[in-house]
N, C-alpha and C positions, 0 to 999 in steps of 0.2 A: 867673943867674936866667932863667926862661922855659923854653920847650920845647927839645928837642934836635933840630935839623934832621937830623943823621945818623940818629938813631933813627927819625924819621918817614919818612925816605927809604927806609931798609931795610925798614920795615914794609910799604911799598907793594908790595914784591916778595914779601911773605909769608915772609920768611926770618928774622925776629927772633922769638924765643920769649918767652913771659912770664917764663921763668926768667932769661933775659938781661936783661930789663927790670927784674926785681927786683934783680939784682946791680947794675945801673947806677944804679937809684934809691937803693939803699942807699949806694953810693959818693958820690952827690951830697949826700945828707943828712949823711953822716959828714963830708964836706969842709966842710959848713956848721956843724959843731959840734953837731949834734942828737944828744943822748945816746942816745935809743932808735931809732937810725936803722934797724936791722934790722927791728924790730917795726913801725915806721911804714911802712917800704917794703912790708912784707907787706900791711898794711891798704890802702895805696894801690893795690897790684896787685890785691888782691881787689875793690876798688871799681871799678877800670877794666876788669877782665876779666869781672866778673860771676861769677867762680869763688869759692865761699865754703866754708869749713869743709873737710869731707872731699873736696870737689871740687877744691880748689886744687892739691894736690900732683900728682895724675895729670894735671891740665890744664896744668901749668907748661911742658911741652914743646910745647904747641900754638902755632902761629903767632899773633901778635897782629894784631888788625885795625887799620886806619888810624884808625878812630873811637876804639878803645880806647887807642891810643898818644896821640892828641890829648887825650883825657880825662886820662890819666896825666900827661902833660907839664903840663897846666893845673894839676892838683893839686900837682905838685911845685913849680911856680913860686909858687903861693900859699904853700906851706909855707916855701919859701926866703925869701919876703917877710916871714916872721914870723907868719903867720896860724896860730892854734892848730890842731892836727891834727883836733880835734873838729869845727871849722867846715869845714875842708877836706873831711872825709869827709861832713859833713852829718848825721851821726847819732852817737849815743854810748850805751853801755850804762849802765843805772842799775838796780841790783838785778836784777830779772827782766825788765826792759823794755829795748827798743831805741828810743831817743827821737830824733826829729828835733830838731836843734839848729842854729841859725845866729846871726848877730850880733844878732838881736833879743832874745836871752835869754842868761842866764848858762849857762856850761858846767856840767852836773851833776857834782858831785864826790863822791869816796868818803866824805868827811867828812859830807856830807848823807845818804848812804846810812845812816850810823850814826845820824843824827838820826831817820830813819824807824824804825829799830830801837827807839830809845827811845820814839818816839811810839806804836808798836804795843804795846809793853809797858805804857805808861801807859793806853792805851785798854782793853786787856784787864783791867787792874786796876780801872778804872772799871766795866766791864761785869760784873765778878764780883759787884757789889752791885746790879745791875739785874735786872728780871724776865727769866726764861729766854728769852722770845721778843722781847725788846727789840732793836730794830734800831739799831746805832750811828749816831750823827749826828756828822759830822766837817766841819770847815772848815779849808782850807789857804789862808792869807792871803799874797798876793804869790806866786802860784803859778809865775810865769815859764813854763818849758817844760811845767809840769804834773807834774814828776817826783814830788814828794811825794804829791800828790793821787792820781795814777794808781797809784803803788806801793801806797798804802793800799787803794785800790779793788780791786786785784787780789789783794792778800795778805789782806784781810779783806772778802771778796766780799759779805757781808751789809750792809756799811756804805752809808750815803747820804753822799756827799761833795760839798761846795761848794768850788769853787776860784775865788778872786778875784784880780784884778790890775787896777791902774789903767792899765796900758799896753795899748792895743789891739794893738800889734805883738806883744807877748808872748802875748796871748790868742789871736792867730791861730796861733801855734806850738802852744800848748796844745790848741787845738781840733783841729789836724792830728794831734797825738799821741793825743788822745781818739778820733778817728775810726779810728785804727789799732788800738784796743784791742778792738774787737768787742763782744760781749755784756757783757764785764766793764765796759765804759764806760757802760752804760745807767743806772748809779746815780750818775753824776757830772754835776753842773751847773756850767758855767763862767759866771761873772758878772763884769762890769766895774765897777770902783770901788775906792776907797781903803779898805783894811782892812775893817772891819765894815760900812762904809757900803754895800758892794756886796751884802750879804746880805739876803734877804727878812726883813721885820720879824717874820714868824711864827716865825722861828728863835730869837728872843730867849728865853733861859733854857732852851733845849732841847739845846744841843750837848754831847756827851760829851767831845769832843776838839777843841781848837783848836791848830793847829800852824803855824809860820811860820819861814821862813828869810829874815828881812828884811835890808835893807842894814845893815851894821854896821861899816863903815869910817869912821874920822874923816877930816875934810877934809885934815888935815896928815899923814896916814899915807902912807908911801911904798909903792907897789905895783910889782911887776914890769911892765915895759912890755908883756909878752905879755898882761897882763890889761888895763891901762889903755888900750892902743892898739886893743883889739879888742872887749872885752865892754862891755855897756851900763852907763855910769857911774851912771845913776840907780838901778840894781839893786845897786850896790856901796856908795856913799857915803851915809851917813845924816845927817851934820852934824858940828859941831865935836867932839862927844864920841864919836860912833859909836853911841850907845845911844838916840838920839832916837826911832827907830821902835819899839824895844822899849818905850819909855815909852808911846807911843800905843797899842800893842796891849794892853799890860797894863791900861792905864786903862779900856779898853773891854771887856775880856774877861769880867769878873765878871757883867755883865748878859746876856751871850750864852751863857755856860756853864750847864748844868744843875748842880744841887747835886752837889758832889764831882767835877765835871768837871775835866779836866786841860788845862793850857796848856803846850805844849812850844815852846821858842824856840831856834833856833840862835844861837850867840854867837861872837864873836872869842875867841881863847884867853886874853886878858887881861881879859875882861869879866864873869867869873863873879860877883865881889863886887858890882859895880855892878848887874847885872841881878837878882841875888838881893835886893838892897836895894829895887829897884823893886817886885818881887813882894811883899815883906814890907810895904812901905808901902801897898800896895793890898789887903792883907788875905788874901793867898794863904797856904796852909798846906802842910805836907809838901813843902817845897821841897828839890830835890835837883839837884846838878850832875853831869853825866856827861861822861866823856872819850871822845875818838875813839881810833882804833887807834894813833895816835902818842903817846897819853898826855896830850894837850892838852885842856883844858876846851873842850867843843864844844856842849853844850846844857844848858838849865836847864828843869826841870819844876816846876810848881806846881799846886796844886789849889784850886778854889773851895771854901770851907767849906760 
């Protein structure tokens, strides 16, 4: 663990190249049993060198700087300590976005990218029955890094989006990501509070879409240490059943949604029956369960009558 004194010493003479550092980094990650060692080594070298995309290959034979080697060694040490690669790099891709991520927020996952796909389709369906010039009104509850809210804002640029979270730390990350969005972020409002409590009262009965990836892990469920040791536990664990936050969101959604508005919830793969039951109990109609790319139940959609 930690940096390589040999590498740092050679780098002072300007004789070690980024290509050599890539090979050495890959060897160290492979020795630690990291499955995607080659790919992660590339990402770490890109981050340390500042060479990205098409610039990387022609720049691999350039001599590494002392500062670059120090940055690389620090990232490798963190990775060998078990820190997720997303936090080590400090950013991660989500759909068309490159998001700042750190230990204040959950790591955006491909499964949630699919939930956004479901949410966009649900919103489009709602809008088909709205007037032509209607501007979509959307709320993302428990926004974390802002991934869902910002994806919707960029992929449906006419939308007005409210992103809420009760964690000030998470909202600091979301605001940083919003700032990096440029003009596309002008339609996004970030608000602090628990679920619907954070939203302006004037939004009651006006939302076309409410979407949320709430905590859905039960307190007795076993998770990989790479998750529990690093990611914010409050964004993961809901309560004994794992559906407690789904219950709260569904209970409040009807009064915030416009007629026929859609509610989209990410779920654990074994929660479809329970969450469908919650939606039915609160009067939602046209309920549908959607699977992720692995074929596992991942989201439930319901509509306000």
